[in-house]
C-alpha positions, 0 to 999 in steps of 0.5 A, spaced: 122 407 334 129 405 332 129 401 326 133 395 326 137 393 320 138 386 320 145 383 317 145 376 316 152 375 316 157 380 314 163 379 309 169 378 314 176 380 311 180 374 310 186 376 313 183 375 320 184 368 319 191 368 322 192 374 324 194 377 331 193 383 335 199 387 339 196 393 343 199 399 343 199 404 349 202 410 345 203 414 352 207 409 355 211 406 349 216 412 349 218 418 353 216 422 347 209 418 347 208 420 340 206 417 333 213 419 330 217 415 336 213 409 335 214 408 328 221 406 330 219 400 333 215 397 327 221 393 324 222 390 331 215 388 331 214 385 324 220 381 326 217 378 332 211 376 327 206 382 329 200 382 324 195 387 327 197 394 331 191 396 335 192 403 338 188 405 344 184 411 343 188 417 339 182 422 340 183 428 345 182 427 352 177 431 356 179 436 361 173 437 365 173 432 371 180 429 368 183 424 372 190 424 374 195 429 370 194 426 363 187 423 363 184 417 361 184 415 353 177 413 354 174 420 356 174 423 349 173 430 347 172 430 340 171 424 335 174 427 329 181 430 332 188 427 334 190 428 341 196 433 341 200 429 346 201 424 340 202 429 334 198 431 329 193 428 324 198 428 318 203 424 323 198 419 324 197 418 317 204 417 316 204 412 321 199 408 318 202 409 311 209 406 314 205 400 318 201 398 311 208 399 307 211 393 312 204 389 311 201 391 318 194 392 319 192 398 323 185 398 328 184 404 332 180 404 339 173 406 338 169 409 344 162 409 342 158 408 349 160 415 352 165 421 352 168 426 356 164 431 360 166 437 355 166 433 349 164 438 343 157 435 342 155 437 350 155 444 347 153 443 339 148 437 341 146 436 348 140 431 346 145 426 344 146 424 351 142 421 357 140 425 363 139 424 370 133 425 374 135 433 375 137 433 367 144 433 368 148 429 363 149 421 366 155 419 368 157 412 366 157 406 371 163 407 376 166 412 372 165 419 374 169 422 368 165 420 362 158 421 360 153 416 357 150 417 350 143 416 348 142 411 342 135 412 342 136 418 338 137 417 331 141 423 330 146 420 334 147 414 331 148 418 324 153 422 327 157 417 330 157 413 324 160 419 321 165 420 326 168 413 325 167 414 317 172 420 318 178 415 320 177 410 315 176 415 309 182 420 312 187 415 315 185 408 311 185 404 318 183 397 317 178 396 323 176 398 330 177 395 337 170 397 340 170 399 347 165 396 352 161 394 345 156 390 349 154 397 353 152 400 346 145 397 343 146 392 338 142 396 333 147 401 332 153 396 330 148 393 325 147 399 322 154 402 323 158 396 320 155 395 313 155 403 312 163 403 314 164 396 310 162 399 304 168 404 304 173 398 305 172 391 308 174 392 316 176 388 322 171 389 328 173 387 335 168 388 340 170 388 348 165 383 351 165 376 352 164 372 346 160 367 351 156 372 355 154 377 349 154 372 343 149 375 340 154 381 338 158 376 334 152 377 329 156 383 327 163 383 330 169 378 328 172 377 334 170 378 342 174 377 348 175 371 352 174 375 359 171 369 362 177 365 360 182 370 363 178 370 370 177 363 370 185 361 369 187 366 375 182 363 379 185 356 377 192 358 379 191 361 385 185 357 388 182 351 384 186 347 380 181 343 376 183 342 369 176 340 367 173 346 369 178 350 364 176 344 358 169 346 359 170 353 358 174 352 352 169 348 349 164 353 350 168 358 347 169 353 341 161 352 341 160 360 340 166 361 335 163 358 329 162 361 322 168 365 322 167 368 329 173 368 334 175 369 341 181 373 343 185 370 348 191 374 352 194 374 359 195 382 359 192 388 356 191 395 358 186 394 363 188 388 367 196 391 367 194 397 370 188 395 375 189 388 376 196 386 375 201 384 370 201 377 367 206 374 373 202 377 378 196 374 376 198 367 373 205 366 376 209 361 373 203 359 369 203 365 365 207 363 359 203 356 358 197 361 358 201 365 352 202 358 348 195 356 349 193 363 347 197 363 340 195 355 339 188 354 341 182 356 336 182 363 337 186 370 336 192 372 340 193 379 343 199 381 346 200 388 350 205 393 349 212 391 353 210 383 354 216 382 350 220 385 355 217 382 359 214 388 363 213 386 370 210 393 373 203 396 373 203 402 368 199 408 371 193 409 367 192 417 368 199 419 368 206 418 364 209 412 366 214 409 360 215 402 359 222 401 362 225 398 355 232 395 356 234 393 349 234 385 351 227 383 349 228 377 353 221 374 351 221 376 344 224 370 341 218 366 345 213 370 342 216 370 335 216 363 335 208 363 337 206 368 333 210 366 326 207 359 327 200 362 328 200 366 322 203 361 317 201 354 319 194 353 317 192 348 322 192 354 327 187 358 322 181 360 327 177 356 323 181 350 324 178 344 328 181 343 335 181 336 339 182 335 346 186 329 348 185 326 354 191 324 358 188 319 363 195 318 367 196 325 369 190 330 370 194 336 370 196 335 363 192 339 358 193 337 351 190 338 344 191 337 337 189 342 331 189 340 323 188 343 317 189 338 310 196 335 311 198 340 317 198 339 324 200 342 331 200 338 337 200 342 344 201 340 351 201 344 357 203 342 364 198 346 369 201 344 375 207 345 380 210 338 379 214 335 373 210 330 369 212 324 364 206 321 360 203 318 354 197 320 350 194 314 348 188 318 345 193 320 340 191 317 333 198 318 329 205 316 328 209 321 325 215 325 325 215 331 329 219 337 331 218 341 338 217 349 336 222 352 342 227 346 343 228 343 336 227 336 339 226 331 334 221 326 336 216 321 333 209 323 335 204 317 337 200 314 342 206 310 345 211 316 345 213 318 352 213 326 353 216 330 359 214 337 361 217 341 367 212 344 372 208 349 369 211 347 362 209 347 355 211 343 348 208 345 341 210 339 336 209 341 329 209 336 323 217 335 321 
Protein backbone atom coordinates (compact mmCIF):
# COMPACT_ATOMS: atom_id res chain seq x y z
CA UNK A 1 0.00 0.00 0.00
CA UNK A 2 1.36 3.43 -0.94
CA UNK A 3 2.36 5.40 2.11
CA UNK A 4 1.11 9.00 1.93
CA UNK A 5 3.25 11.81 3.26
CA UNK A 6 1.14 14.63 4.61
CA UNK A 7 2.42 18.20 4.45
CA UNK A 8 0.36 20.77 6.30
CA UNK A 9 1.51 23.86 4.40
CA UNK A 10 4.56 23.92 2.16
CA UNK A 11 6.96 26.81 2.49
CA UNK A 12 6.01 29.02 -0.43
CA UNK A 13 8.56 31.27 -2.14
CA UNK A 14 7.98 34.98 -1.50
CA UNK A 15 8.68 36.00 -5.09
CA UNK A 16 5.46 34.34 -6.23
CA UNK A 17 3.39 37.08 -4.54
CA UNK A 18 3.75 39.61 -7.36
CA UNK A 19 5.17 37.50 -10.17
CA UNK A 20 3.79 36.83 -13.62
CA UNK A 21 4.44 34.02 -16.09
CA UNK A 22 5.48 34.10 -19.73
CA UNK A 23 5.12 30.77 -21.53
CA UNK A 24 7.94 30.12 -23.98
CA UNK A 25 7.15 27.98 -27.03
CA UNK A 26 10.80 27.55 -27.98
CA UNK A 27 10.18 25.66 -31.24
CA UNK A 28 8.06 28.46 -32.67
CA UNK A 29 9.81 31.44 -31.05
CA UNK A 30 12.58 31.78 -33.63
CA UNK A 31 13.52 30.15 -36.91
CA UNK A 32 16.41 28.43 -35.12
CA UNK A 33 14.11 27.35 -32.30
CA UNK A 34 17.03 27.09 -29.89
CA UNK A 35 18.04 28.13 -26.38
CA UNK A 36 20.75 30.36 -27.83
CA UNK A 37 18.36 32.12 -30.19
CA UNK A 38 15.81 32.76 -27.45
CA UNK A 39 18.43 34.37 -25.19
CA UNK A 40 18.37 37.45 -27.44
CA UNK A 41 14.74 38.11 -26.35
CA UNK A 42 15.57 38.39 -22.64
CA UNK A 43 16.22 42.16 -22.53
CA UNK A 44 12.98 42.91 -24.37
CA UNK A 45 10.96 40.64 -22.09
CA UNK A 46 12.55 42.19 -19.01
CA UNK A 47 11.62 45.66 -20.28
CA UNK A 48 8.05 44.42 -20.79
CA UNK A 49 7.90 43.42 -17.14
CA UNK A 50 8.06 39.64 -17.42
CA UNK A 51 9.21 38.05 -14.16
CA UNK A 52 9.02 34.26 -14.62
CA UNK A 53 9.79 32.30 -17.77
CA UNK A 54 7.98 28.98 -18.22
CA UNK A 55 9.59 26.77 -20.83
CA UNK A 56 7.44 24.13 -22.46
CA UNK A 57 9.08 20.67 -22.13
CA UNK A 58 12.77 20.69 -23.03
CA UNK A 59 13.24 16.91 -22.95
CA UNK A 60 13.68 14.81 -26.14
CA UNK A 61 10.57 13.67 -28.02
CA UNK A 62 9.72 10.01 -28.61
CA UNK A 63 9.97 8.83 -32.21
CA UNK A 64 7.55 5.91 -32.00
CA UNK A 65 3.99 6.96 -32.96
CA UNK A 66 5.22 10.55 -33.26
CA UNK A 67 2.64 13.05 -34.48
CA UNK A 68 3.39 15.42 -37.33
CA UNK A 69 6.91 16.07 -38.54
CA UNK A 70 8.40 17.02 -35.17
CA UNK A 71 6.18 15.42 -32.54
CA UNK A 72 4.66 16.64 -29.29
CA UNK A 73 6.73 18.30 -26.61
CA UNK A 74 4.65 16.24 -24.17
CA UNK A 75 5.74 12.79 -25.45
CA UNK A 76 9.03 12.49 -23.60
CA UNK A 77 11.66 9.85 -24.40
CA UNK A 78 14.12 10.65 -21.58
CA UNK A 79 13.44 12.73 -18.47
CA UNK A 80 17.09 13.67 -17.90
CA UNK A 81 18.16 14.70 -21.40
CA UNK A 82 17.73 17.72 -23.67
CA UNK A 83 15.76 17.80 -26.90
CA UNK A 84 18.54 18.26 -29.52
CA UNK A 85 16.09 20.45 -31.46
CA UNK A 86 16.81 23.15 -28.85
CA UNK A 87 20.53 22.68 -28.26
CA UNK A 88 22.55 21.05 -25.50
CA UNK A 89 22.37 20.78 -21.74
CA UNK A 90 25.14 23.36 -21.50
CA UNK A 91 23.11 25.68 -23.74
CA UNK A 92 20.16 25.43 -21.36
CA UNK A 93 22.38 26.01 -18.33
CA UNK A 94 23.76 29.11 -20.01
CA UNK A 95 20.22 30.34 -20.74
CA UNK A 96 19.17 29.86 -17.11
CA UNK A 97 22.27 31.74 -15.93
CA UNK A 98 21.59 34.57 -18.37
CA UNK A 99 17.97 34.73 -17.24
CA UNK A 100 18.93 34.77 -13.56
CA UNK A 101 21.46 37.52 -14.24
CA UNK A 102 18.59 39.62 -15.64
CA UNK A 103 16.47 38.76 -12.56
CA UNK A 104 14.08 36.32 -14.20
CA UNK A 105 12.90 33.15 -12.51
CA UNK A 106 12.87 30.02 -14.68
CA UNK A 107 10.46 27.09 -14.45
CA UNK A 108 10.20 24.09 -16.74
CA UNK A 109 7.23 22.05 -17.88
CA UNK A 110 7.16 18.63 -16.19
CA UNK A 111 5.11 15.82 -17.71
CA UNK A 112 4.70 13.29 -14.92
CA UNK A 113 1.53 11.51 -16.04
CA UNK A 114 2.89 9.83 -19.17
CA UNK A 115 5.79 9.36 -21.56
CA UNK A 116 6.23 8.58 -25.24
CA UNK A 117 6.13 4.95 -26.44
CA UNK A 118 9.90 4.59 -26.68
CA UNK A 119 10.92 6.31 -23.47
CA UNK A 120 14.06 4.73 -21.97
CA UNK A 121 11.96 3.36 -19.10
CA UNK A 122 9.89 1.22 -21.49
CA UNK A 123 13.05 -0.87 -21.89
CA UNK A 124 14.76 -0.51 -18.51
CA UNK A 125 11.66 -0.45 -16.29
CA UNK A 126 8.50 -1.59 -18.10
CA UNK A 127 6.92 -2.20 -14.68
CA UNK A 128 6.68 1.60 -14.31
CA UNK A 129 3.76 1.65 -16.79
CA UNK A 130 0.08 0.82 -16.72
CA UNK A 131 -0.94 -2.05 -19.01
CA UNK A 132 -4.18 -2.86 -20.78
CA UNK A 133 -5.96 -6.22 -20.65
CA UNK A 134 -3.60 -7.61 -23.28
CA UNK A 135 -0.54 -6.55 -21.28
CA UNK A 136 0.32 -3.71 -23.69
CA UNK A 137 1.31 -0.26 -22.47
CA UNK A 138 -1.84 1.78 -21.84
CA UNK A 139 -2.29 4.83 -24.08
CA UNK A 140 -3.39 7.99 -22.30
CA UNK A 141 -7.00 9.02 -22.70
CA UNK A 142 -7.56 10.57 -26.12
CA UNK A 143 -3.84 10.75 -26.95
CA UNK A 144 -2.41 7.72 -28.75
CA UNK A 145 1.20 8.97 -28.87
CA UNK A 146 1.70 8.70 -25.09
CA UNK A 147 1.45 5.95 -22.44
CA UNK A 148 0.50 6.23 -18.78
CA UNK A 149 2.75 5.68 -15.78
CA UNK A 150 1.73 3.64 -12.73
CA UNK A 151 2.08 5.56 -9.49
CA UNK A 152 1.12 2.55 -7.41
CA UNK A 153 4.72 1.49 -8.01
CA UNK A 154 6.92 3.07 -5.30
CA UNK A 155 10.02 2.61 -7.44
CA UNK A 156 8.47 4.82 -10.11
CA UNK A 157 7.76 7.49 -7.50
CA UNK A 158 11.43 7.53 -6.48
CA UNK A 159 12.65 7.50 -10.08
CA UNK A 160 10.40 10.41 -11.06
CA UNK A 161 11.51 12.51 -8.10
CA UNK A 162 15.10 11.68 -8.99
CA UNK A 163 14.55 12.89 -12.55
CA UNK A 164 13.06 16.16 -11.32
CA UNK A 165 15.95 16.57 -8.89
CA UNK A 166 18.34 16.42 -11.84
CA UNK A 167 17.06 19.71 -13.27
CA UNK A 168 17.19 21.54 -9.95
CA UNK A 169 20.72 20.35 -9.20
CA UNK A 170 22.15 20.60 -12.69
CA UNK A 171 20.45 23.72 -14.05
CA UNK A 172 19.33 25.66 -10.95
CA UNK A 173 15.74 26.03 -12.16
CA UNK A 174 13.26 27.79 -9.87
CA UNK A 175 10.24 25.53 -10.15
CA UNK A 176 7.94 23.37 -12.22
CA UNK A 177 4.79 23.78 -14.27
CA UNK A 178 3.27 20.31 -13.85
CA UNK A 179 1.34 19.07 -16.86
CA UNK A 180 -2.03 17.41 -16.13
CA UNK A 181 -1.16 17.58 -12.44
CA UNK A 182 -4.52 16.24 -11.24
CA UNK A 183 -4.15 13.14 -13.45
CA UNK A 184 -1.22 12.19 -11.22
CA UNK A 185 -2.17 10.89 -7.75
CA UNK A 186 -1.90 13.53 -5.04
CA UNK A 187 0.30 11.24 -2.94
CA UNK A 188 3.09 11.64 -5.49
CA UNK A 189 3.12 15.43 -5.29
CA UNK A 190 2.97 15.30 -1.49
CA UNK A 191 6.13 13.25 -1.56
CA UNK A 192 7.86 15.11 -4.39
CA UNK A 193 7.53 18.68 -3.19
CA UNK A 194 9.25 18.47 0.21
CA UNK A 195 12.02 16.34 -1.25
CA UNK A 196 12.74 18.82 -4.02
CA UNK A 197 12.18 21.95 -1.94
CA UNK A 198 14.91 20.66 0.34
CA UNK A 199 17.40 21.43 -2.45
CA UNK A 200 16.07 24.99 -2.86
CA UNK A 201 12.62 26.53 -2.34
CA UNK A 202 10.69 26.09 -5.58
CA UNK A 203 7.55 27.44 -7.22
CA UNK A 204 4.90 24.83 -8.13
CA UNK A 205 2.23 25.45 -10.77
CA UNK A 206 -0.26 22.68 -11.44
CA UNK A 207 -2.25 22.31 -14.63
CA UNK A 208 -5.69 21.74 -13.14
CA UNK A 209 -8.59 24.00 -12.28
CA UNK A 210 -8.19 25.66 -8.89
CA UNK A 211 -11.83 25.07 -7.99
CA UNK A 212 -12.30 21.56 -9.39
CA UNK A 213 -9.02 20.25 -7.93
CA UNK A 214 -8.68 22.45 -4.87
CA UNK A 215 -7.26 19.58 -2.81
CA UNK A 216 -4.13 19.73 -4.99
CA UNK A 217 -3.50 23.24 -3.66
CA UNK A 218 -2.33 21.52 -0.49
CA UNK A 219 0.87 21.08 -2.49
CA UNK A 220 0.77 23.53 -5.41
CA UNK A 221 1.20 27.28 -5.17
CA UNK A 222 -0.98 28.01 -8.18
CA UNK A 223 -3.54 26.28 -10.39
CA UNK A 224 -5.35 27.28 -13.55
CA UNK A 225 -8.55 29.28 -13.88
CA UNK A 226 -9.82 26.85 -16.54
CA UNK A 227 -13.49 27.42 -15.68
CA UNK A 228 -12.98 31.16 -16.03
CA UNK A 229 -11.46 30.65 -19.47
CA UNK A 230 -14.44 28.58 -20.67
CA UNK A 231 -17.09 30.74 -19.00
CA UNK A 232 -15.77 33.98 -20.46
CA UNK A 233 -15.78 32.51 -23.97
CA UNK A 234 -19.38 31.42 -23.48
CA UNK A 235 -20.16 34.88 -22.09
CA UNK A 236 -18.78 36.64 -25.16
CA UNK A 237 -20.41 34.34 -27.71
CA UNK A 238 -23.72 33.37 -26.08
CA UNK A 239 -24.71 34.41 -22.57
CA UNK A 240 -23.75 37.89 -21.39
CA UNK A 241 -24.74 37.77 -17.74
CA UNK A 242 -22.06 39.53 -15.71
CA UNK A 243 -23.46 38.02 -12.51
CA UNK A 244 -22.25 34.58 -13.66
CA UNK A 245 -18.74 35.93 -14.04
CA UNK A 246 -18.88 37.57 -10.61
CA UNK A 247 -20.05 34.33 -9.01
CA UNK A 248 -17.18 32.39 -10.57
CA UNK A 249 -14.59 34.99 -9.58
CA UNK A 250 -15.83 34.77 -6.00
CA UNK A 251 -15.44 30.99 -6.11
CA UNK A 252 -11.81 31.34 -7.15
CA UNK A 253 -11.23 33.84 -4.36
CA UNK A 254 -12.78 31.41 -1.86
CA UNK A 255 -10.36 28.57 -2.69
CA UNK A 256 -7.28 30.72 -3.27
CA UNK A 257 -6.41 31.49 0.34
CA UNK A 258 -3.33 31.04 2.53
CA UNK A 259 -0.92 31.88 -0.25
CA UNK A 260 -2.57 29.78 -2.98
CA UNK A 261 -3.58 31.44 -6.21
CA UNK A 262 -5.28 30.96 -9.56
CA UNK A 263 -3.61 31.55 -12.93
CA UNK A 264 -5.55 33.81 -15.32
CA UNK A 265 -4.86 33.96 -19.06
CA UNK A 266 -6.41 34.61 -22.46
CA UNK A 267 -4.10 32.22 -24.34
CA UNK A 268 -1.66 29.36 -23.87
CA UNK A 269 -0.15 26.65 -26.05
CA UNK A 270 -3.16 24.33 -25.97
CA UNK A 271 -5.77 27.04 -26.46
CA UNK A 272 -3.93 28.78 -29.27
CA UNK A 273 -3.27 25.62 -31.30
CA UNK A 274 -6.52 23.73 -30.76
CA UNK A 275 -9.25 26.24 -29.86
CA UNK A 276 -8.10 29.53 -31.34
CA UNK A 277 -6.29 32.75 -30.53
CA UNK A 278 -7.62 35.07 -27.87
CA UNK A 279 -9.21 37.11 -30.66
CA UNK A 280 -11.04 34.10 -32.09
CA UNK A 281 -12.38 33.20 -28.65
CA UNK A 282 -13.02 36.60 -27.08
CA UNK A 283 -13.10 39.07 -29.97
CA UNK A 284 -13.22 42.69 -28.83
CA UNK A 285 -13.35 41.58 -25.18
CA UNK A 286 -9.84 40.05 -25.25
CA UNK A 287 -8.00 43.10 -23.93
CA UNK A 288 -10.49 43.67 -21.11
CA UNK A 289 -9.94 40.08 -20.00
CA UNK A 290 -6.18 40.65 -20.13
CA UNK A 291 -6.65 43.64 -17.82
CA UNK A 292 -8.62 41.49 -15.41
CA UNK A 293 -5.97 38.74 -15.51
CA UNK A 294 -3.34 41.23 -14.38
CA UNK A 295 -5.41 43.04 -11.74
CA UNK A 296 -7.76 40.46 -10.20
CA UNK A 297 -6.69 38.40 -7.19
CA UNK A 298 -4.46 35.91 -8.98
CA UNK A 299 -1.42 35.46 -11.20
CA UNK A 300 -1.26 36.54 -14.87
CA UNK A 301 0.08 34.41 -17.72
CA UNK A 302 1.14 35.52 -21.21
CA UNK A 303 1.85 33.16 -24.07
CA UNK A 304 4.60 33.60 -26.64
CA UNK A 305 3.62 36.21 -29.21
CA UNK A 306 0.71 37.87 -27.41
CA UNK A 307 2.74 41.07 -27.31
CA UNK A 308 2.92 41.05 -31.14
CA UNK A 309 -0.05 40.27 -31.14
CA UNK A 310 0.01 36.82 -32.73
CA UNK A 311 -3.25 36.35 -34.62
CA UNK A 312 -2.67 32.84 -35.95
CA UNK A 313 -2.98 29.37 -34.49
CA UNK A 314 0.51 27.89 -34.15
CA UNK A 315 0.92 24.32 -35.35
CA UNK A 316 1.60 21.93 -32.50
CA UNK A 317 3.55 19.09 -34.12
CA UNK A 318 5.35 21.00 -36.88
CA UNK A 319 7.54 24.04 -37.31
CA UNK A 320 5.39 27.18 -37.50
CA UNK A 321 7.37 30.23 -36.41
CA UNK A 322 5.66 33.23 -34.80
CA UNK A 323 5.58 35.98 -37.42
CA UNK A 324 7.53 38.63 -35.52
CA UNK A 325 7.56 41.95 -37.39
CA UNK A 326 9.45 44.11 -34.93
CA UNK A 327 6.48 46.27 -33.98
CA UNK A 328 5.36 44.53 -30.75
CA UNK A 329 2.23 46.67 -30.85
CA UNK A 330 0.78 45.13 -27.66
CA UNK A 331 4.02 45.28 -25.68
CA UNK A 332 3.24 48.70 -24.18
CA UNK A 333 -0.19 47.49 -23.07
CA UNK A 334 1.24 44.46 -21.31
CA UNK A 335 4.20 46.40 -19.97
CA UNK A 336 1.93 48.76 -18.06
CA UNK A 337 -0.10 45.87 -16.64
CA UNK A 338 2.82 43.61 -15.73
CA UNK A 339 4.83 46.38 -14.14
CA UNK A 340 1.82 47.52 -12.12
CA UNK A 341 1.15 43.95 -11.02
CA UNK A 342 4.72 43.39 -9.87
CA UNK A 343 5.23 46.76 -8.18
CA UNK A 344 1.93 47.66 -6.52
CA UNK A 345 1.25 45.83 -3.22
CA UNK A 346 -2.49 46.17 -3.83
CA UNK A 347 -2.09 43.55 -6.61
CA UNK A 348 -0.22 41.05 -4.46
CA UNK A 349 -1.94 37.65 -4.61
CA UNK A 350 -2.85 37.99 -0.92
CA UNK A 351 -4.37 41.48 -1.22
CA UNK A 352 -8.16 41.44 -0.92
CA UNK A 353 -10.55 42.31 -3.71
CA UNK A 354 -13.94 43.99 -3.40
CA UNK A 355 -16.47 44.00 -6.23
CA UNK A 356 -18.23 47.37 -6.57
CA UNK A 357 -21.79 47.06 -7.91
CA UNK A 358 -22.82 49.52 -10.62
CA UNK A 359 -26.59 49.62 -10.35
CA UNK A 360 -27.08 51.88 -13.38
CA UNK A 361 -25.29 49.54 -15.81
CA UNK A 362 -25.37 45.78 -15.38
CA UNK A 363 -22.61 45.30 -17.99
CA UNK A 364 -19.91 46.96 -15.86
CA UNK A 365 -17.58 44.83 -13.77
CA UNK A 366 -15.78 47.06 -11.30
CA UNK A 367 -13.57 46.12 -8.36
CA UNK A 368 -11.17 47.63 -5.87
CA UNK A 369 -8.00 46.20 -4.35
CA UNK A 370 -5.93 47.70 -1.58
CA UNK A 371 -2.93 47.07 0.64
CA UNK A 372 -1.87 49.61 3.25
CA UNK A 373 -2.07 53.03 1.64
CA UNK A 374 -1.96 51.69 -1.92
CA UNK A 375 -5.04 50.86 -3.99
CA UNK A 376 -6.11 50.01 -7.52
CA UNK A 377 -9.57 50.61 -8.99
CA UNK A 378 -10.55 48.62 -12.09
CA UNK A 379 -13.59 48.94 -14.30
CA UNK A 380 -14.45 46.83 -17.35
CA UNK A 381 -17.28 47.38 -19.82
CA UNK A 382 -18.31 43.87 -20.84
CA UNK A 383 -20.67 44.93 -23.59
CA UNK A 384 -20.66 46.30 -27.17
CA UNK A 385 -22.23 49.57 -25.95
CA UNK A 386 -20.51 52.71 -24.60
CA UNK A 387 -21.18 53.35 -20.93
CA UNK A 388 -21.35 56.36 -18.61
CA UNK A 389 -21.88 55.64 -14.94
CA UNK A 390 -21.13 56.37 -11.31
CA UNK A 391 -20.02 53.84 -8.73
CA UNK A 392 -22.14 54.75 -5.70
CA UNK A 393 -20.53 51.94 -3.66
CA UNK A 394 -17.08 53.53 -4.05
CA UNK A 395 -16.03 54.51 -0.53
CA UNK A 396 -13.29 57.02 -1.30
CA UNK A 397 -12.65 60.57 -2.42
CA UNK A 398 -9.06 60.65 -3.65
CA UNK A 399 -7.04 61.92 -6.59
CA UNK A 400 -6.07 59.17 -9.00
CA UNK A 401 -4.49 58.56 -12.39
CA UNK A 402 -5.58 56.19 -15.15
CA UNK A 403 -2.90 53.63 -16.02
CA UNK A 404 -3.13 53.69 -19.82
CA UNK A 405 -4.11 57.29 -20.63
CA UNK A 406 -2.54 59.16 -17.70
CA UNK A 407 -5.91 60.86 -17.14
CA UNK A 408 -6.04 62.63 -13.76
CA UNK A 409 -9.32 62.30 -11.90
CA UNK A 410 -10.96 62.45 -8.51
CA UNK A 411 -12.24 59.00 -7.65
CA UNK A 412 -15.35 59.15 -5.51
CA UNK A 413 -18.94 57.94 -5.33
CA UNK A 414 -20.02 61.12 -7.14
CA UNK A 415 -17.51 60.83 -10.00
CA UNK A 416 -18.74 60.00 -13.46
CA UNK A 417 -16.81 57.42 -15.46
CA UNK A 418 -17.00 56.67 -19.17
CA UNK A 419 -15.96 53.54 -21.03
CA UNK A 420 -16.15 52.70 -24.72
CA UNK A 421 -17.59 49.38 -25.86
CA UNK A 422 -15.56 46.52 -24.39
CA UNK A 423 -13.46 49.22 -22.74
CA UNK A 424 -11.42 49.23 -19.55
CA UNK A 425 -9.80 51.67 -17.14
CA UNK A 426 -7.40 51.12 -14.28
CA UNK A 427 -7.01 53.92 -11.72
CA UNK A 428 -4.17 54.04 -9.24
CA UNK A 429 -3.50 56.34 -6.32
CA UNK A 430 -1.87 59.56 -7.47
